[in-house]
N, CA and C atoms as a LAMMPS dump frame, in Angstrom:
ITEM: TIMESTEP
0
ITEM: NUMBER OF ATOMS
414
ITEM: BOX BOUNDS ff ff ff
-5.0000000000000000e+02 5.0000000000000000e+02
-5.0000000000000000e+02 5.0000000000000000e+02
-5.0000000000000000e+02 5.0000000000000000e+02
ITEM: ATOMS id mol type element x y z
1 1 1 N 39.082 -150.401 455.896
2 1 2 C 37.68 -150.02 455.946
3 1 3 C 36.811 -151.109 455.319
4 2 1 N 37.228 -151.648 454.149
5 2 2 C 36.475 -152.721 453.523
6 2 3 C 36.481 -153.969 454.393
7 3 1 N 37.612 -154.242 455.03
8 3 2 C 37.713 -155.408 455.9
9 3 3 C 36.722 -155.291 457.052
10 4 1 N 36.596 -154.098 457.623
11 4 2 C 35.658 -153.849 458.718
12 4 3 C 34.224 -154.065 458.253
13 5 1 N 33.916 -153.601 457.048
14 5 2 C 32.58 -153.801 456.489
15 5 3 C 32.321 -155.288 456.276
16 6 1 N 33.355 -156.003 455.833
17 6 2 C 33.215 -157.444 455.643
18 6 3 C 32.941 -158.168 456.938
19 7 1 N 33.63 -157.78 457.99
20 7 2 C 33.381 -158.403 459.287
21 7 3 C 31.98 -158.074 459.79
22 8 1 N 31.523 -156.864 459.535
23 8 2 C 30.159 -156.506 459.929
24 8 3 C 29.164 -157.39 459.183
25 9 1 N 29.431 -157.645 457.892
26 9 2 C 28.567 -158.524 457.124
27 9 3 C 28.604 -159.935 457.698
28 10 1 N 29.775 -160.37 458.147
29 10 2 C 29.888 -161.702 458.738
30 10 3 C 28.989 -161.844 459.954
31 11 1 N 28.838 -160.779 460.712
32 11 2 C 27.956 -160.838 461.876
33 11 3 C 26.531 -161.154 461.479
34 12 1 N 26.126 -160.673 460.333
35 12 2 C 24.784 -160.967 459.843
36 12 3 C 24.718 -162.377 459.274
37 13 1 N 25.808 -162.808 458.638
38 13 2 C 25.812 -164.088 457.951
39 13 3 C 25.914 -165.294 458.866
40 14 1 N 26.636 -165.194 459.927
41 14 2 C 26.947 -166.36 460.734
42 14 3 C 25.709 -166.991 461.348
43 15 1 N 25.648 -168.312 461.317
44 15 2 C 24.519 -169.006 461.904
45 15 3 C 24.685 -169.147 463.403
46 16 1 N 24.798 -168.035 464.065
47 16 2 C 24.949 -168.002 465.509
48 16 3 C 24.6 -166.606 465.985
49 17 1 N 24.354 -166.491 467.259
50 17 2 C 24.04 -165.189 467.825
51 17 3 C 25.315 -164.581 468.368
52 18 1 N 25.64 -163.383 467.936
53 18 2 C 26.833 -162.701 468.42
54 18 3 C 26.436 -161.782 469.562
55 19 1 N 26.74 -162.204 470.755
56 19 2 C 26.44 -161.406 471.933
57 19 3 C 27.753 -160.957 472.537
58 20 1 N 27.831 -160.841 473.842
59 20 2 C 29.051 -160.383 474.504
60 20 3 C 30.224 -161.327 474.225
61 21 1 N 29.953 -162.606 474.144
62 21 2 C 30.975 -163.552 473.737
63 21 3 C 30.329 -164.608 472.861
64 22 1 N 31.158 -165.403 472.211
65 22 2 C 30.634 -166.373 471.253
66 22 3 C 29.653 -167.318 471.928
67 23 1 N 28.51 -167.496 471.31
68 23 2 C 27.493 -168.378 471.874
69 23 3 C 27.873 -169.839 471.654
70 24 1 N 27.234 -170.696 472.412
71 24 2 C 27.461 -172.127 472.235
72 24 3 C 27.065 -172.565 470.837
73 25 1 N 25.989 -171.988 470.299
74 25 2 C 25.546 -172.333 468.941
75 25 3 C 26.612 -171.97 467.917
76 26 1 N 27.236 -170.811 468.089
77 26 2 C 28.288 -170.385 467.162
78 26 3 C 29.457 -171.351 467.218
79 27 1 N 29.865 -171.717 468.407
80 27 2 C 31.008 -172.615 468.55
81 27 3 C 30.682 -174.016 468.038
82 28 1 N 29.449 -174.471 468.244
83 28 2 C 29.038 -175.771 467.69
84 28 3 C 29.096 -175.737 466.166
85 29 1 N 28.659 -174.605 465.569
86 29 2 C 28.697 -174.474 464.123
87 29 3 C 30.144 -174.575 463.634
88 30 1 N 31.049 -173.818 464.269
89 30 2 C 32.466 -173.865 463.907
90 30 3 C 32.995 -175.291 464.064
91 31 1 N 32.741 -175.901 465.213
92 31 2 C 33.262 -177.24 465.495
93 31 3 C 32.734 -178.278 464.507
94 32 1 N 31.523 -178.07 464.001
95 32 2 C 30.965 -178.986 463.02
96 32 3 C 31.785 -179.036 461.741
97 33 1 N 32.399 -177.923 461.384
98 33 2 C 33.227 -177.87 460.182
99 33 3 C 34.694 -178.186 460.454
100 34 1 N 35.155 -178.024 461.687
101 34 2 C 36.559 -178.289 462.032
102 34 3 C 36.748 -179.797 462.151
103 35 1 N 36.868 -180.441 461.015
104 35 2 C 36.867 -181.889 460.912
105 35 3 C 37.979 -182.559 461.715
106 36 1 N 39.182 -182.026 461.689
107 36 2 C 40.288 -182.657 462.392
108 36 3 C 40.478 -182.124 463.815
109 37 1 N 39.568 -181.243 464.236
110 37 2 C 39.531 -180.709 465.609
111 37 3 C 40.854 -180.06 466.024
112 38 1 N 41.469 -179.336 465.071
113 38 2 C 42.724 -178.636 465.37
114 38 3 C 42.511 -177.145 465.625
115 39 1 N 41.244 -176.722 465.721
116 39 2 C 40.957 -175.329 466.006
117 39 3 C 41.006 -174.424 464.798
118 40 1 N 41.012 -175.017 463.6
119 40 2 C 41.079 -174.257 462.357
120 40 3 C 40.051 -174.83 461.378
121 41 1 N 39.309 -173.95 460.742
122 41 2 C 38.319 -174.331 459.738
123 41 3 C 38.872 -173.943 458.364
124 42 1 N 38.939 -174.903 457.457
125 42 2 C 39.486 -174.641 456.122
126 42 3 C 38.424 -174.889 455.058
127 43 1 N 38.686 -174.385 453.866
128 43 2 C 37.785 -174.619 452.739
129 43 3 C 37.673 -176.117 452.454
130 44 1 N 38.766 -176.833 452.616
131 44 2 C 38.761 -178.276 452.385
132 44 3 C 37.857 -178.98 453.39
133 45 1 N 37.913 -178.542 454.651
134 45 2 C 37.042 -179.138 455.665
135 45 3 C 35.582 -178.825 455.379
136 46 1 N 35.315 -177.616 454.939
137 46 2 C 33.936 -177.26 454.582
138 46 3 C 33.449 -178.193 453.479
139 47 1 N 34.256 -178.369 452.449
140 47 2 C 33.866 -179.227 451.333
141 47 3 C 33.632 -180.671 451.792
142 48 1 N 34.49 -181.165 452.678
143 48 2 C 34.39 -182.546 453.139
144 48 3 C 33.256 -182.767 454.135
145 49 1 N 32.904 -181.752 454.875
146 49 2 C 31.95 -181.882 455.972
147 49 3 C 30.552 -181.406 455.613
148 50 1 N 30.446 -180.512 454.668
149 50 2 C 29.17 -179.855 454.372
150 50 3 C 28.065 -180.835 454.001
151 51 1 N 28.383 -181.872 453.255
152 51 2 C 27.347 -182.824 452.856
153 51 3 C 26.629 -183.403 454.067
154 52 1 N 27.4 -183.886 455.034
155 52 2 C 26.794 -184.489 456.224
156 52 3 C 26.018 -183.488 457.059
157 53 1 N 26.585 -182.294 457.244
158 53 2 C 25.893 -181.267 458.027
159 53 3 C 24.602 -180.839 457.332
160 54 1 N 24.678 -180.655 456.026
161 54 2 C 23.499 -180.253 455.26
162 54 3 C 22.435 -181.348 455.321
163 55 1 N 22.846 -182.596 455.071
164 55 2 C 21.888 -183.7 455.059
165 55 3 C 21.205 -183.872 456.412
166 56 1 N 21.931 -183.628 457.499
167 56 2 C 21.335 -183.699 458.834
168 56 3 C 20.283 -182.616 459.013
169 57 1 N 20.574 -181.415 458.555
170 57 2 C 19.628 -180.304 458.691
171 57 3 C 18.435 -180.452 457.761
172 58 1 N 18.616 -181.101 456.623
173 58 2 C 17.557 -181.276 455.627
174 58 3 C 16.646 -182.422 456.056
175 59 1 N 15.823 -182.161 457.055
176 59 2 C 15.002 -183.19 457.698
177 59 3 C 14.065 -183.908 456.725
178 60 1 N 13.545 -183.196 455.741
179 60 2 C 12.612 -183.829 454.8
180 60 3 C 13.3 -184.4 453.567
181 61 1 N 14.627 -184.353 453.547
182 61 2 C 15.433 -184.901 452.454
183 61 3 C 15.023 -184.361 451.087
184 62 1 N 14.656 -183.105 451.043
185 62 2 C 14.219 -182.477 449.79
186 62 3 C 15.391 -181.985 448.947
187 63 1 N 16.58 -181.94 449.534
188 63 2 C 17.729 -181.41 448.822
189 63 3 C 17.904 -179.916 449
190 64 1 N 17.058 -179.326 449.834
191 64 2 C 17.144 -177.891 450.124
192 64 3 C 16.633 -177.657 451.54
193 65 1 N 17.22 -176.671 452.21
194 65 2 C 16.768 -176.323 453.559
195 65 3 C 15.676 -175.28 453.476
196 66 1 N 14.629 -175.5 454.242
197 66 2 C 13.593 -174.485 454.406
198 66 3 C 13.975 -173.619 455.599
199 67 1 N 13.314 -172.497 455.755
200 67 2 C 13.551 -171.654 456.931
201 67 3 C 13.279 -172.468 458.19
202 68 1 N 12.207 -173.231 458.185
203 68 2 C 11.849 -174.032 459.365
204 68 3 C 12.96 -175.013 459.727
205 69 1 N 13.568 -175.656 458.737
206 69 2 C 14.668 -176.58 459.014
207 69 3 C 15.892 -175.822 459.523
208 70 1 N 16.126 -174.648 458.996
209 70 2 C 17.283 -173.852 459.377
210 70 3 C 17.205 -173.366 460.818
211 71 1 N 16.004 -173.063 461.283
212 71 2 C 15.857 -172.505 462.637
213 71 3 C 15.329 -173.514 463.653
214 72 1 N 15.249 -174.778 463.291
215 72 2 C 14.624 -175.807 464.125
216 72 3 C 15.198 -175.888 465.542
217 73 1 N 16.492 -175.673 465.712
218 73 2 C 17.119 -175.818 467.031
219 73 3 C 17.071 -174.556 467.883
220 74 1 N 16.503 -173.488 467.363
221 74 2 C 16.415 -172.239 468.128
222 74 3 C 15.137 -172.282 468.956
223 75 1 N 15.242 -172.052 470.255
224 75 2 C 14.047 -172.093 471.099
225 75 3 C 12.942 -171.181 470.562
226 76 1 N 11.723 -171.674 470.576
227 76 2 C 10.585 -170.929 470.03
228 76 3 C 10.345 -169.611 470.752
229 77 1 N 10.776 -169.505 471.997
230 77 2 C 10.562 -168.262 472.746
231 77 3 C 11.727 -167.271 472.6
232 78 1 N 12.723 -167.599 471.795
233 78 2 C 13.862 -166.713 471.58
234 78 3 C 13.647 -165.934 470.282
235 79 1 N 12.767 -164.953 470.344
236 79 2 C 12.382 -164.193 469.156
237 79 3 C 13.564 -163.499 468.49
238 80 1 N 14.464 -162.943 469.281
239 80 2 C 15.604 -162.216 468.712
240 80 3 C 16.498 -163.143 467.903
241 81 1 N 16.83 -164.297 468.47
242 81 2 C 17.689 -165.238 467.76
243 81 3 C 16.984 -165.787 466.52
244 82 1 N 15.697 -166.071 466.61
245 82 2 C 14.946 -166.575 465.463
246 82 3 C 14.906 -165.527 464.341
247 83 1 N 14.73 -164.265 464.715
248 83 2 C 14.702 -163.2 463.719
249 83 3 C 16.057 -163.075 463.027
250 84 1 N 17.13 -163.13 463.801
251 84 2 C 18.478 -163.062 463.213
252 84 3 C 18.716 -164.243 462.281
253 85 1 N 18.29 -165.411 462.704
254 85 2 C 18.477 -166.605 461.883
255 85 3 C 17.693 -166.491 460.576
256 86 1 N 16.508 -165.934 460.638
257 86 2 C 15.719 -165.752 459.415
258 86 3 C 16.396 -164.76 458.47
259 87 1 N 17.025 -163.729 459.012
260 87 2 C 17.774 -162.782 458.181
261 87 3 C 18.981 -163.466 457.551
262 88 1 N 19.682 -164.292 458.323
263 88 2 C 20.825 -165.029 457.784
264 88 3 C 20.371 -165.986 456.686
265 89 1 N 19.224 -166.621 456.911
266 89 2 C 18.704 -167.539 455.909
267 89 3 C 18.445 -166.801 454.594
268 90 1 N 17.896 -165.597 454.696
269 90 2 C 17.627 -164.808 453.489
270 90 3 C 18.919 -164.527 452.722
271 91 1 N 20.025 -164.341 453.435
272 91 2 C 21.322 -164.124 452.787
273 91 3 C 21.853 -165.447 452.237
274 92 1 N 21.706 -166.496 452.999
275 92 2 C 22.135 -167.833 452.576
276 92 3 C 21.406 -168.249 451.3
277 93 1 N 20.133 -167.961 451.206
278 93 2 C 19.293 -168.304 450.056
279 93 3 C 19.528 -167.279 448.95
280 94 1 N 20.632 -167.429 448.257
281 94 2 C 21.103 -166.407 447.307
282 94 3 C 20.126 -166.093 446.185
283 95 1 N 19.353 -167.077 445.743
284 95 2 C 18.415 -166.812 444.654
285 95 3 C 17.006 -166.492 445.156
286 96 1 N 16.847 -166.368 446.464
287 96 2 C 15.59 -165.945 447.098
288 96 3 C 14.384 -166.791 446.692
289 97 1 N 14.602 -168.102 446.569
290 97 2 C 13.484 -168.974 446.219
291 97 3 C 12.853 -169.64 447.438
292 98 1 N 13.305 -169.261 448.636
293 98 2 C 12.742 -169.81 449.859
294 98 3 C 13.347 -171.131 450.287
295 99 1 N 14.383 -171.586 449.586
296 99 2 C 15.051 -172.837 449.908
297 99 3 C 16.548 -172.661 449.701
298 100 1 N 17.338 -173.119 450.652
299 100 2 C 18.791 -173.034 450.553
300 100 3 C 19.33 -174.384 450.092
301 101 1 N 19.946 -174.392 448.938
302 101 2 C 20.514 -175.628 448.399
303 101 3 C 21.845 -175.945 449.08
304 102 1 N 22.324 -177.14 448.826
305 102 2 C 23.624 -177.535 449.364
306 102 3 C 24.718 -176.611 448.836
307 103 1 N 24.617 -176.218 447.583
308 103 2 C 25.608 -175.321 446.994
309 103 3 C 25.591 -173.966 447.711
310 104 1 N 24.416 -173.451 448.005
311 104 2 C 24.303 -172.181 448.727
312 104 3 C 24.858 -172.323 450.144
313 105 1 N 24.599 -173.453 450.782
314 105 2 C 25.079 -173.749 452.131
315 105 3 C 26.601 -173.749 452.165
316 106 1 N 27.219 -174.407 451.187
317 106 2 C 28.676 -174.483 451.116
318 106 3 C 29.266 -173.102 450.831
319 107 1 N 28.67 -172.374 449.906
320 107 2 C 29.156 -171.028 449.573
321 107 3 C 29.093 -170.117 450.791
322 108 1 N 28.058 -170.261 451.583
323 108 2 C 27.887 -169.479 452.805
324 108 3 C 29.038 -169.746 453.775
325 109 1 N 29.329 -171.022 454.021
326 109 2 C 30.415 -171.382 454.942
327 109 3 C 31.76 -170.898 454.41
328 110 1 N 31.971 -171.013 453.115
329 110 2 C 33.217 -170.533 452.517
330 110 3 C 33.354 -169.025 452.708
331 111 1 N 32.254 -168.298 452.575
332 111 2 C 32.275 -166.84 452.734
333 111 3 C 32.587 -166.458 454.185
334 112 1 N 32.091 -167.229 455.136
335 112 2 C 32.4 -166.975 456.542
336 112 3 C 33.903 -167.068 456.768
337 113 1 N 34.553 -168.074 456.174
338 113 2 C 36.009 -168.198 456.287
339 113 3 C 36.678 -166.96 455.697
340 114 1 N 36.27 -166.609 454.506
341 114 2 C 36.879 -165.472 453.816
342 114 3 C 36.746 -164.18 454.618
343 115 1 N 35.584 -163.929 455.177
344 115 2 C 35.356 -162.679 455.901
345 115 3 C 36.046 -162.628 457.262
346 116 1 N 36.179 -163.777 457.914
347 116 2 C 36.767 -163.787 459.245
348 116 3 C 38.263 -163.999 459.284
349 117 1 N 38.849 -164.358 458.16
350 117 2 C 40.275 -164.688 458.082
351 117 3 C 41.124 -163.417 458.122
352 118 1 N 41.372 -162.903 459.309
353 118 2 C 42.059 -161.618 459.455
354 118 3 C 43.544 -161.679 459.139
355 119 1 N 44.174 -162.844 459.281
356 119 2 C 45.606 -162.932 458.955
357 119 3 C 45.842 -163.435 457.524
358 120 1 N 44.787 -163.59 456.776
359 120 2 C 44.815 -163.925 455.345
360 120 3 C 45.669 -165.166 455.052
361 121 1 N 45.422 -166.236 455.823
362 121 2 C 46.124 -167.486 455.58
363 121 3 C 45.205 -168.546 454.967
364 122 1 N 44.039 -168.117 454.479
365 122 2 C 43.072 -168.991 453.796
366 122 3 C 42.46 -170.038 454.718
367 123 1 N 42.437 -169.744 455.993
368 123 2 C 41.75 -170.603 456.953
369 123 3 C 41.243 -169.741 458.084
370 124 1 N 40.304 -170.269 458.835
371 124 2 C 39.686 -169.514 459.922
372 124 3 C 39.979 -170.211 461.239
373 125 1 N 40.788 -169.582 462.08
374 125 2 C 41.074 -170.167 463.385
375 125 3 C 39.876 -169.942 464.305
376 126 1 N 39.818 -170.718 465.345
377 126 2 C 38.744 -170.554 466.33
378 126 3 C 38.776 -169.134 466.903
379 127 1 N 39.964 -168.601 467.133
380 127 2 C 40.107 -167.249 467.677
381 127 3 C 39.577 -166.206 466.688
382 128 1 N 39.904 -166.369 465.399
383 128 2 C 39.387 -165.44 464.385
384 128 3 C 37.87 -165.525 464.308
385 129 1 N 37.358 -166.749 464.397
386 129 2 C 35.912 -166.941 464.352
387 129 3 C 35.239 -166.239 465.528
388 130 1 N 35.76 -166.464 466.728
389 130 2 C 35.188 -165.826 467.919
390 130 3 C 35.258 -164.313 467.786
391 131 1 N 36.399 -163.806 467.325
392 131 2 C 36.534 -162.357 467.143
393 131 3 C 35.511 -161.834 466.133
394 132 1 N 35.263 -162.586 465.082
395 132 2 C 34.328 -162.122 464.044
396 132 3 C 32.889 -162.107 464.532
397 133 1 N 32.53 -163.039 465.417
398 133 2 C 31.145 -163.053 465.903
399 133 3 C 30.934 -162.167 467.129
400 134 1 N 32.024 -161.69 467.698
401 134 2 C 31.881 -160.812 468.866
402 134 3 C 32.299 -159.374 468.573
403 135 1 N 32.771 -159.108 467.351
404 135 2 C 33.2 -157.756 466.974
405 135 3 C 32.028 -156.798 467.039
406 136 1 N 32.297 -155.614 467.512
407 136 2 C 31.269 -154.58 467.563
408 136 3 C 31.262 -153.856 466.225
409 137 1 N 30.084 -153.582 465.727
410 137 2 C 29.958 -152.825 464.49
411 137 3 C 30.187 -151.363 464.802
412 138 1 N 31.014 -150.693 463.965
413 138 2 C 31.172 -149.27 464.17
414 138 3 C 32.514 -148.784 464.065
């Protein structure tokens, strides 16, 4: 039951839209962290990759992501996806100061691994990731 609740939380947390199947944005996010391209995302890969991904998203080089930087790639006419992304940002921004630090960004990615890792091997396979973003709540 707790595991199911955790997966439901992952649906809110993930920086992608969970529709009938994994969106291209979700898979790009996963692939960005899968450094060795073996179909598995690990905490080590998150640690090694997060700096570059964060720095790319931090367009103004302020050391923190704003909501605008976080949602920049979402089409302006996609209100549903933008709203979901803003909700995820609010969760990502743990201290609610309106800016997501690199530490918050890394913690977020680590939590996604933890919540989606259904076989409890301390890594997130592409299949587990897809299942976590396409799981139905209920």
